[in-house]
PQR file with spaces between the fields and no chain letter, atoms N, CA, C, O and H, PARSE charges and radii, in Angstrom:
ATOM       1  N    MET     1       0.650   -1.200   -0.021 -0.4000 1.5000
ATOM       2  CA   MET     1      -0.149    0.079   -0.181 -0.0000 2.0000
ATOM       3  C    MET     1       0.942    1.296   -0.219  0.5500 1.7000
ATOM       4  O    MET     1       0.816    2.226   -1.015 -0.5500 1.4000
ATOM       5  N    VAL     2       1.972    1.213    0.668 -0.4000 1.5000
ATOM       6  CA   VAL     2       2.848    2.436    0.929 -0.0000 2.0000
ATOM       7  C    VAL     2       3.487    2.606   -0.503  0.5500 1.7000
ATOM       8  O    VAL     2       3.571    3.756   -0.934 -0.5500 1.4000
ATOM       9  H    VAL     2       2.074    0.457    1.315  0.4000 1.0000
ATOM      10  N    LEU     3       3.895    1.676   -1.193 -0.4000 1.5000
ATOM      11  CA   LEU     3       4.563    1.564   -2.334 -0.0000 2.0000
ATOM      12  C    LEU     3       3.650    2.148   -3.453  0.5500 1.7000
ATOM      13  O    LEU     3       4.162    2.699   -4.428 -0.5500 1.4000
ATOM      14  H    LEU     3       3.827    0.742   -0.843  0.4000 1.0000
ATOM      15  N    ASP     4       2.635    2.060   -3.351 -0.4000 1.5000
ATOM      16  CA   ASP     4       1.428    2.586   -4.218 -0.0000 2.0000
ATOM      17  C    ASP     4       1.420    3.940   -4.175  0.5500 1.7000
ATOM      18  O    ASP     4       1.016    4.492   -5.198 -0.5500 1.4000
ATOM      19  H    ASP     4       2.219    1.612   -2.559  0.4000 1.0000
ATOM      20  N    HIS     5       1.841    4.801   -3.040 -0.4000 1.5000
ATOM      21  CA   HIS     5       1.661    6.185   -2.893 -0.0000 2.0000
ATOM      22  C    HIS     5       2.768    6.718   -2.595  0.5500 1.7000
ATOM      23  O    HIS     5       2.725    7.671   -1.816 -0.5500 1.4000
ATOM      24  H    HIS     5       2.170    4.354   -2.208  0.4000 1.0000
ATOM      25  N    LEU     6       4.152    6.246   -3.147 -0.4000 1.5000
ATOM      26  CA   LEU     6       5.194    6.931   -2.907 -0.0000 2.0000
ATOM      27  C    LEU     6       5.647    8.161   -3.337  0.5500 1.7000
ATOM      28  O    LEU     6       6.426    8.862   -2.690 -0.5500 1.4000
ATOM      29  H    LEU     6       4.186    5.472   -3.779  0.4000 1.0000
ATOM      30  N    ALA     7       5.050    8.515   -4.708 -0.4000 1.5000
ATOM      31  CA   ALA     7       5.014    9.738   -5.095 -0.0000 2.0000
ATOM      32  C    ALA     7       4.108   11.064   -4.435  0.5500 1.7000
ATOM      33  O    ALA     7       4.139   12.259   -4.731 -0.5500 1.4000
ATOM      34  H    ALA     7       4.418    7.945   -5.233  0.4000 1.0000
ATOM      35  N    GLU     8       3.364   10.377   -3.501 -0.4000 1.5000
ATOM      36  CA   GLU     8       2.374   11.372   -2.876 -0.0000 2.0000
ATOM      37  C    GLU     8       3.163   11.842   -1.383  0.5500 1.7000
ATOM      38  O    GLU     8       3.282   11.156   -0.367 -0.5500 1.4000
ATOM      39  H    GLU     8       3.340    9.407   -3.261  0.4000 1.0000
ATOM      40  N    GLU     9       3.655   13.267   -1.632 -0.4000 1.5000
ATOM      41  CA   GLU     9       4.438   13.661   -0.499 -0.0000 2.0000
ATOM      42  C    GLU     9       3.329   13.801    0.736  0.5500 1.7000
ATOM      43  O    GLU     9       3.831   13.773    1.860 -0.5500 1.4000
ATOM      44  H    GLU     9       3.559   13.824   -2.456  0.4000 1.0000
ATOM      45  N    ASP    10       2.188   13.916    0.681 -0.4000 1.5000
ATOM      46  CA   ASP    10       1.331   14.258    1.516 -0.0000 2.0000
ATOM      47  C    ASP    10       0.539   12.791    2.094  0.5500 1.7000
ATOM      48  O    ASP    10      -0.381   12.803    2.911 -0.5500 1.4000
ATOM      49  H    ASP    10       1.780   13.939   -0.232  0.4000 1.0000
ATOM      50  N    TYR    11       1.079   11.653    1.518 -0.4000 1.5000
ATOM      51  CA   TYR    11       0.293   10.515    2.119 -0.0000 2.0000
ATOM      52  C    TYR    11       0.954   10.035    3.431  0.5500 1.7000
ATOM      53  O    TYR    11       2.116    9.743    3.711 -0.5500 1.4000
ATOM      54  H    TYR    11       1.827   11.644    0.854  0.4000 1.0000
ATOM      55  N    SER    12      -0.104   10.055    4.077 -0.4000 1.5000
ATOM      56  CA   SER    12       0.220    9.915    5.848 -0.0000 2.0000
ATOM      57  C    SER    12      -0.220    8.521    6.412  0.5500 1.7000
ATOM      58  O    SER    12      -0.821    7.628    5.815 -0.5500 1.4000
ATOM      59  H    SER    12      -1.048   10.292    3.849  0.4000 1.0000
ATOM      60  N    ILE    13       0.208    8.550    7.659 -0.4000 1.5000
ATOM      61  CA   ILE    13      -0.552    7.442    8.222 -0.0000 2.0000
ATOM      62  C    ILE    13      -2.014    7.364    8.280  0.5500 1.7000
ATOM      63  O    ILE    13      -2.556    6.267    8.145 -0.5500 1.4000
ATOM      64  H    ILE    13       0.697    9.276    8.144  0.4000 1.0000
ATOM      65  N    VAL    14      -2.721    8.457    8.473 -0.4000 1.5000
ATOM      66  CA   VAL    14      -4.158    8.553    8.357 -0.0000 2.0000
ATOM      67  C    VAL    14      -4.581    8.001    7.052  0.5500 1.7000
ATOM      68  O    VAL    14      -5.460    7.147    6.939 -0.5500 1.4000
ATOM      69  H    VAL    14      -2.281    9.348    8.583  0.4000 1.0000
ATOM      70  N    HIS    15      -3.896    8.542    6.034 -0.4000 1.5000
ATOM      71  CA   HIS    15      -4.317    7.824    4.745 -0.0000 2.0000
ATOM      72  C    HIS    15      -4.041    6.412    4.783  0.5500 1.7000
ATOM      73  O    HIS    15      -4.951    5.684    4.387 -0.5500 1.4000
ATOM      74  H    HIS    15      -3.181    9.236    6.125  0.4000 1.0000
ATOM      75  N    LEU    16      -2.948    5.861    5.187 -0.4000 1.5000
ATOM      76  CA   LEU    16      -2.815    4.466    5.047 -0.0000 2.0000
ATOM      77  C    LEU    16      -3.789    3.608    5.920  0.5500 1.7000
ATOM      78  O    LEU    16      -4.192    2.510    5.536 -0.5500 1.4000
ATOM      79  H    LEU    16      -2.209    6.452    5.508  0.4000 1.0000
ATOM      80  N    CYS    17      -4.181    4.227    7.243 -0.4000 1.5000
ATOM      81  CA   CYS    17      -5.234    3.882    8.010 -0.0000 2.0000
ATOM      82  C    CYS    17      -6.643    3.606    7.151  0.5500 1.7000
ATOM      83  O    CYS    17      -7.398    2.634    7.133 -0.5500 1.4000
ATOM      84  H    CYS    17      -3.853    5.119    7.555  0.4000 1.0000
ATOM      85  N    ARG    18      -6.661    4.537    6.639 -0.4000 1.5000
ATOM      86  CA   ARG    18      -8.168    4.534    5.857 -0.0000 2.0000
ATOM      87  C    ARG    18      -8.133    3.685    4.779  0.5500 1.7000
ATOM      88  O    ARG    18      -9.133    3.020    4.508 -0.5500 1.4000
ATOM      89  H    ARG    18      -6.048    5.327    6.653  0.4000 1.0000
ATOM      90  N    ASP    19      -6.962    3.594    4.012 -0.4000 1.5000
ATOM      91  CA   ASP    19      -6.844    2.638    2.874 -0.0000 2.0000
ATOM      92  C    ASP    19      -6.984    1.147    3.550  0.5500 1.7000
ATOM      93  O    ASP    19      -7.694    0.322    2.974 -0.5500 1.4000
ATOM      94  H    ASP    19      -6.149    4.134    4.232  0.4000 1.0000
ATOM      95  N    LEU    20      -6.515    0.904    4.397 -0.4000 1.5000
ATOM      96  CA   LEU    20      -6.404   -0.508    5.005 -0.0000 2.0000
ATOM      97  C    LEU    20      -7.615   -0.931    6.084  0.5500 1.7000
ATOM      98  O    LEU    20      -7.705   -2.026    6.639 -0.5500 1.4000
ATOM      99  H    LEU    20      -5.938    1.574    4.864  0.4000 1.0000
ATOM     100  N    GLY    21      -8.487    0.160    6.237 -0.4000 1.5000
ATOM     101  CA   GLY    21      -9.679    0.007    6.955 -0.0000 2.0000
ATOM     102  C    GLY    21      -9.346   -0.362    8.341  0.5500 1.7000
ATOM     103  O    GLY    21     -10.076   -1.148    8.944 -0.5500 1.4000
ATOM     104  H    GLY    21      -8.415    1.050    5.786  0.4000 1.0000
ATOM     105  N    LEU    22      -8.154    0.216    8.969 -0.4000 1.5000
ATOM     106  CA   LEU    22      -8.060   -0.167   10.487 -0.0000 2.0000
ATOM     107  C    LEU    22      -7.797    1.382   11.129  0.5500 1.7000
ATOM     108  O    LEU    22      -7.490    2.418   10.539 -0.5500 1.4000
ATOM     109  H    LEU    22      -7.561    0.855    8.479  0.4000 1.0000
ATOM     110  N    GLY    23      -7.984    1.188   12.242 -0.4000 1.5000
ATOM     111  CA   GLY    23      -7.759    2.520   13.349 -0.0000 2.0000
ATOM     112  C    GLY    23      -6.245    2.713   13.390  0.5500 1.7000
ATOM     113  O    GLY    23      -5.493    1.860   12.919 -0.5500 1.4000
ATOM     114  H    GLY    23      -8.234    0.346   12.721  0.4000 1.0000
ATOM     115  N    ARG    24      -5.823    3.784   13.929 -0.4000 1.5000
ATOM     116  CA   ARG    24      -4.456    4.146   13.961 -0.0000 2.0000
ATOM     117  C    ARG    24      -3.672    3.271   15.010  0.5500 1.7000
ATOM     118  O    ARG    24      -2.494    2.938   14.874 -0.5500 1.4000
ATOM     119  H    ARG    24      -6.434    4.477   14.312  0.4000 1.0000
ATOM     120  N    THR    25      -4.494    2.938   16.089 -0.4000 1.5000
ATOM     121  CA   THR    25      -3.870    1.775   17.015 -0.0000 2.0000
ATOM     122  C    THR    25      -3.856    0.592   16.569  0.5500 1.7000
ATOM     123  O    THR    25      -2.878   -0.110   16.827 -0.5500 1.4000
ATOM     124  H    THR    25      -5.450    3.208   16.199  0.4000 1.0000
ATOM     125  N    GLN    26      -4.799    0.140   15.888 -0.4000 1.5000
ATOM     126  CA   GLN    26      -4.674   -1.172   15.320 -0.0000 2.0000
ATOM     127  C    GLN    26      -3.495   -1.289   14.493  0.5500 1.7000
ATOM     128  O    GLN    26      -2.666   -2.178   14.690 -0.5500 1.4000
ATOM     129  H    GLN    26      -5.594    0.710   15.679  0.4000 1.0000
ATOM     130  N    LEU    27      -3.380   -0.392   13.536 -0.4000 1.5000
ATOM     131  CA   LEU    27      -2.395   -0.354   12.434 -0.0000 2.0000
ATOM     132  C    LEU    27      -0.882   -0.343   13.300  0.5500 1.7000
ATOM     133  O    LEU    27       0.053   -1.058   12.938 -0.5500 1.4000
ATOM     134  H    LEU    27      -4.053    0.330   13.376  0.4000 1.0000
ATOM     135  N    HIS    28      -0.812    0.413   14.280 -0.4000 1.5000
ATOM     136  CA   HIS    28       0.399    0.505   14.985 -0.0000 2.0000
ATOM     137  C    HIS    28       0.768   -0.600   15.656  0.5500 1.7000
ATOM     138  O    HIS    28       1.953   -0.926   15.730 -0.5500 1.4000
ATOM     139  H    HIS    28      -1.571    0.993   14.574  0.4000 1.0000
ATOM     140  N    ASN    29      -0.417   -1.441   16.337 -0.4000 1.5000
ATOM     141  CA   ASN    29       0.020   -2.729   17.071 -0.0000 2.0000
ATOM     142  C    ASN    29       0.453   -3.733   15.999  0.5500 1.7000
ATOM     143  O    ASN    29       1.452   -4.435   16.155 -0.5500 1.4000
ATOM     144  H    ASN    29      -1.380   -1.176   16.277  0.4000 1.0000
ATOM     145  N    LYS    30      -0.270   -3.782   14.975 -0.4000 1.5000
ATOM     146  CA   LYS    30       0.154   -4.895   13.765 -0.0000 2.0000
ATOM     147  C    LYS    30       1.329   -4.659   13.408  0.5500 1.7000
ATOM     148  O    LYS    30       2.133   -5.585   13.515 -0.5500 1.4000
ATOM     149  H    LYS    30      -1.081   -3.212   14.848  0.4000 1.0000
ATOM     150  N    ILE    31       1.782   -3.383   12.887 -0.4000 1.5000
ATOM     151  CA   ILE    31       2.984   -3.164   12.358 -0.0000 2.0000
ATOM     152  C    ILE    31       4.265   -3.557   13.420  0.5500 1.7000
ATOM     153  O    ILE    31       5.238   -4.261   13.148 -0.5500 1.4000
ATOM     154  H    ILE    31       1.128   -2.631   12.800  0.4000 1.0000
ATOM     155  N    LYS    32       3.977   -2.920   14.634 -0.4000 1.5000
ATOM     156  CA   LYS    32       4.868   -3.030   15.613 -0.0000 2.0000
ATOM     157  C    LYS    32       5.111   -4.557   15.987  0.5500 1.7000
ATOM     158  O    LYS    32       6.262   -4.923   16.223 -0.5500 1.4000
ATOM     159  H    LYS    32       3.187   -2.348   14.855  0.4000 1.0000
ATOM     160  N    ALA    33       4.130   -5.390   16.043 -0.4000 1.5000
ATOM     161  CA   ALA    33       4.096   -6.762   16.103 -0.0000 2.0000
ATOM     162  C    ALA    33       4.969   -7.527   15.000  0.5500 1.7000
ATOM     163  O    ALA    33       5.880   -8.322   15.230 -0.5500 1.4000
ATOM     164  H    ALA    33       3.195   -5.092   15.851  0.4000 1.0000
ATOM     165  N    LEU    34       4.483   -7.104   13.726 -0.4000 1.5000
ATOM     166  CA   LEU    34       5.421   -7.656   12.648 -0.0000 2.0000
ATOM     167  C    LEU    34       6.870   -7.113   12.535  0.5500 1.7000
ATOM     168  O    LEU    34       7.822   -7.891   12.465 -0.5500 1.4000
ATOM     169  H    LEU    34       3.743   -6.458   13.539  0.4000 1.0000
ATOM     170  N    THR    35       7.004   -5.928   12.521 -0.4000 1.5000
ATOM     171  CA   THR    35       8.506   -5.353   12.295 -0.0000 2.0000
ATOM     172  C    THR    35       9.171   -4.810   13.401  0.5500 1.7000
ATOM     173  O    THR    35      10.371   -4.581   13.254 -0.5500 1.4000
ATOM     174  H    THR    35       6.231   -5.296   12.578  0.4000 1.0000
ATOM     175  N    GLY    36       8.663   -4.562   14.443 -0.4000 1.5000
ATOM     176  CA   GLY    36       9.376   -4.135   15.671 -0.0000 2.0000
ATOM     177  C    GLY    36       9.374   -2.616   15.502  0.5500 1.7000
ATOM     178  O    GLY    36       9.957   -2.028   16.412 -0.5500 1.4000
ATOM     179  H    GLY    36       7.687   -4.748   14.562  0.4000 1.0000
ATOM     180  N    GLN    37       8.825   -1.813   14.499 -0.4000 1.5000
ATOM     181  CA   GLN    37       8.916   -0.410   14.348 -0.0000 2.0000
ATOM     182  C    GLN    37       7.562    0.171   14.363  0.5500 1.7000
ATOM     183  O    GLN    37       6.489   -0.397   14.158 -0.5500 1.4000
ATOM     184  H    GLN    37       8.351   -2.291   13.759  0.4000 1.0000
ATOM     185  N    SER    38       7.827    1.516   14.670 -0.4000 1.5000
ATOM     186  CA   SER    38       6.544    2.106   15.000 -0.0000 2.0000
ATOM     187  C    SER    38       5.801    2.394   13.373  0.5500 1.7000
ATOM     188  O    SER    38       6.431    2.192   12.335 -0.5500 1.4000
ATOM     189  H    SER    38       8.698    1.977   14.837  0.4000 1.0000
ATOM     190  N    THR    39       4.496    2.849   13.402 -0.4000 1.5000
ATOM     191  CA   THR    39       4.003    2.798   11.885 -0.0000 2.0000
ATOM     192  C    THR    39       5.007    3.983   11.014  0.5500 1.7000
ATOM     193  O    THR    39       5.324    3.758    9.846 -0.5500 1.4000
ATOM     194  H    THR    39       3.984    3.012   14.245  0.4000 1.0000
ATOM     195  N    SER    40       5.402    5.111   11.654 -0.4000 1.5000
ATOM     196  CA   SER    40       6.230    6.153   10.991 -0.0000 2.0000
ATOM     197  C    SER    40       7.452    5.590   10.571  0.5500 1.7000
ATOM     198  O    SER    40       7.892    5.741    9.431 -0.5500 1.4000
ATOM     199  H    SER    40       5.144    5.294   12.603  0.4000 1.0000
ATOM     200  N    GLU    41       8.071    4.877   11.550 -0.4000 1.5000
ATOM     201  CA   GLU    41       9.403    4.391   11.105 -0.0000 2.0000
ATOM     202  C    GLU    41       9.150    3.268    9.972  0.5500 1.7000
ATOM     203  O    GLU    41       9.940    3.099    9.043 -0.5500 1.4000
ATOM     204  H    GLU    41       7.714    4.754   12.476  0.4000 1.0000
ATOM     205  N    PHE    42       8.235    2.689   10.106 -0.4000 1.5000
ATOM     206  CA   PHE    42       7.955    1.616    9.010 -0.0000 2.0000
ATOM     207  C    PHE    42       7.615    2.265    7.556  0.5500 1.7000
ATOM     208  O    PHE    42       8.066    1.790    6.515 -0.5500 1.4000
ATOM     209  H    PHE    42       7.593    2.826   10.861  0.4000 1.0000
ATOM     210  N    VAL    43       6.835    3.313    7.600 -0.4000 1.5000
ATOM     211  CA   VAL    43       6.719    3.974    6.450 -0.0000 2.0000
ATOM     212  C    VAL    43       7.882    4.628    5.872  0.5500 1.7000
ATOM     213  O    VAL    43       8.044    4.601    4.652 -0.5500 1.4000
ATOM     214  H    VAL    43       6.468    3.699    8.446  0.4000 1.0000
ATOM     215  N    ARG    44       8.729    5.229    6.664 -0.4000 1.5000
ATOM     216  CA   ARG    44      10.162    5.899    6.269 -0.0000 2.0000
ATOM     217  C    ARG    44      11.009    4.959    5.831  0.5500 1.7000
ATOM     218  O    ARG    44      11.698    5.165    4.832 -0.5500 1.4000
ATOM     219  H    ARG    44       8.598    5.250    7.655  0.4000 1.0000
ATOM     220  N    THR    45      11.073    3.664    6.609 -0.4000 1.5000
ATOM     221  CA   THR    45      12.071    2.424    6.113 -0.0000 2.0000
ATOM     222  C    THR    45      11.464    1.938    4.654  0.5500 1.7000
ATOM     223  O    THR    45      12.248    1.459    3.836 -0.5500 1.4000
ATOM     224  H    THR    45      10.514    3.497    7.420  0.4000 1.0000
ATOM     225  N    VAL    46      10.313    2.043    4.392 -0.4000 1.5000
ATOM     226  CA   VAL    46       9.922    1.578    3.025 -0.0000 2.0000
ATOM     227  C    VAL    46      10.307    2.401    1.912  0.5500 1.7000
ATOM     228  O    VAL    46      10.824    2.056    0.850 -0.5500 1.4000
ATOM     229  H    VAL    46       9.675    2.432    5.057  0.4000 1.0000
ATOM     230  N    ARG    47       9.909    3.768    2.399 -0.4000 1.5000
ATOM     231  CA   ARG    47      10.458    4.779    1.233 -0.0000 2.0000
ATOM     232  C    ARG    47      11.923    4.849    1.142  0.5500 1.7000
ATOM     233  O    ARG    47      12.447    4.995    0.038 -0.5500 1.4000
ATOM     234  H    ARG    47       9.488    4.048    3.262  0.4000 1.0000
ATOM     235  N    LEU    48      12.723    4.746    2.356 -0.4000 1.5000
ATOM     236  CA   LEU    48      13.955    4.747    2.272 -0.0000 2.0000
ATOM     237  C    LEU    48      14.615    3.656    1.125  0.5500 1.7000
ATOM     238  O    LEU    48      15.401    3.955    0.226 -0.5500 1.4000
ATOM     239  H    LEU    48      12.297    4.628    3.253  0.4000 1.0000
ATOM     240  N    ASN    49      14.033    2.246    1.442 -0.4000 1.5000
ATOM     241  CA   ASN    49      14.480    1.100    0.796 -0.0000 2.0000
ATOM     242  C    ASN    49      14.224    1.336   -0.876  0.5500 1.7000
ATOM     243  O    ASN    49      15.093    1.038   -1.694 -0.5500 1.4000
ATOM     244  H    ASN    49      13.394    2.003    2.172  0.4000 1.0000
ATOM     245  N    LYS    50      13.071    1.841   -1.215 -0.4000 1.5000
ATOM     246  CA   LYS    50      12.556    2.067   -2.430 -0.0000 2.0000
ATOM     247  C    LYS    50      13.639    3.123   -3.067  0.5500 1.7000
ATOM     248  O    LYS    50      14.151    2.935   -4.171 -0.5500 1.4000
ATOM     249  H    LYS    50      12.364    2.083   -0.550  0.4000 1.0000
ATOM     250  N    ALA    51      13.905    4.176   -2.293 -0.4000 1.5000
ATOM     251  CA   ALA    51      15.060    5.028   -2.847 -0.0000 2.0000
ATOM     252  C    ALA    51      16.321    4.576   -3.032  0.5500 1.7000
ATOM     253  O    ALA    51      17.037    5.032   -3.924 -0.5500 1.4000
ATOM     254  H    ALA    51      13.489    4.328   -1.396  0.4000 1.0000
ATOM     255  N    ARG    52      16.682    3.698   -2.256 -0.4000 1.5000
ATOM     256  CA   ARG    52      17.993    2.896   -2.648 -0.0000 2.0000
ATOM     257  C    ARG    52      17.948    2.120   -3.639  0.5500 1.7000
ATOM     258  O    ARG    52      18.904    2.104   -4.415 -0.5500 1.4000
ATOM     259  H    ARG    52      16.100    3.329   -1.532  0.4000 1.0000
ATOM     260  N    GLU    53      16.818    1.285   -3.850 -0.4000 1.5000
ATOM     261  CA   GLU    53      16.598    0.635   -5.125 -0.0000 2.0000
ATOM     262  C    GLU    53      16.796    1.248   -6.311  0.5500 1.7000
ATOM     263  O    GLU    53      17.453    0.754   -7.227 -0.5500 1.4000
ATOM     264  H    GLU    53      16.042    1.298   -3.219  0.4000 1.0000
ATOM     265  N    LEU    54      16.069    2.680   -6.352 -0.4000 1.5000
ATOM     266  CA   LEU    54      15.960    3.231   -7.574 -0.0000 2.0000
ATOM     267  C    LEU    54      17.440    3.854   -7.735  0.5500 1.7000
ATOM     268  O    LEU    54      17.941    3.899   -8.858 -0.5500 1.4000
ATOM     269  H    LEU    54      15.535    3.081   -5.608  0.4000 1.0000
ATOM     270  N    LEU    55      18.051    4.275   -6.748 -0.4000 1.5000
ATOM     271  CA   LEU    55      19.529    4.759   -6.892 -0.0000 2.0000
ATOM     272  C    LEU    55      20.549    3.654   -7.437  0.5500 1.7000
ATOM     273  O    LEU    55      21.347    3.834   -8.357 -0.5500 1.4000
ATOM     274  H    LEU    55      17.645    4.239   -5.835  0.4000 1.0000
ATOM     275  N    GLN    56      20.382    2.521   -6.728 -0.4000 1.5000
ATOM     276  CA   GLN    56      21.129    1.380   -7.331 -0.0000 2.0000
ATOM     277  C    GLN    56      20.952    1.145   -8.944  0.5500 1.7000
ATOM     278  O    GLN    56      21.879    0.929   -9.726 -0.5500 1.4000
ATOM     279  H    GLN    56      19.733    2.375   -5.981  0.4000 1.0000
ATOM     280  N    THR    57      19.798    1.220   -9.215 -0.4000 1.5000
ATOM     281  CA   THR    57      19.313    0.690  -10.605 -0.0000 2.0000
ATOM     282  C    THR    57      19.692    1.751  -11.714  0.5500 1.7000
ATOM     283  O    THR    57      20.118    1.400  -12.814 -0.5500 1.4000
ATOM     284  H    THR    57      19.045    1.396   -8.581  0.4000 1.0000
ATOM     285  N    THR    58      19.535    2.892  -11.402 -0.4000 1.5000
ATOM     286  CA   THR    58      19.848    4.002  -12.250 -0.0000 2.0000
ATOM     287  C    THR    58      21.157    4.520  -12.398  0.5500 1.7000
ATOM     288  O    THR    58      21.412    5.403  -13.216 -0.5500 1.4000
ATOM     289  H    THR    58      19.189    3.178  -10.508  0.4000 1.0000
ATOM     290  N    GLY    59      22.098    3.954  -11.556 -0.4000 1.5000
ATOM     291  CA   GLY    59      23.461    4.307  -11.507 -0.0000 2.0000
ATOM     292  C    GLY    59      24.292    3.846  -12.679  0.5500 1.7000
ATOM     293  O    GLY    59      25.494    4.108  -12.725 -0.5500 1.4000
ATOM     294  H    GLY    59      21.891    3.236  -10.892  0.4000 1.0000
């Protein structure tokens, strides 16, 4: 879901919750259980990994 909205700078946790049909606390608890990261850290990690991938393939 996050990858689908990478180009949108204003895509936030609120949008992610809405898209997934979960409350903010529910989403946080699920992501924390699966990744050990907060929701914000998870979104940032996804974006950074995609950026790294793009930099490696365009070089």
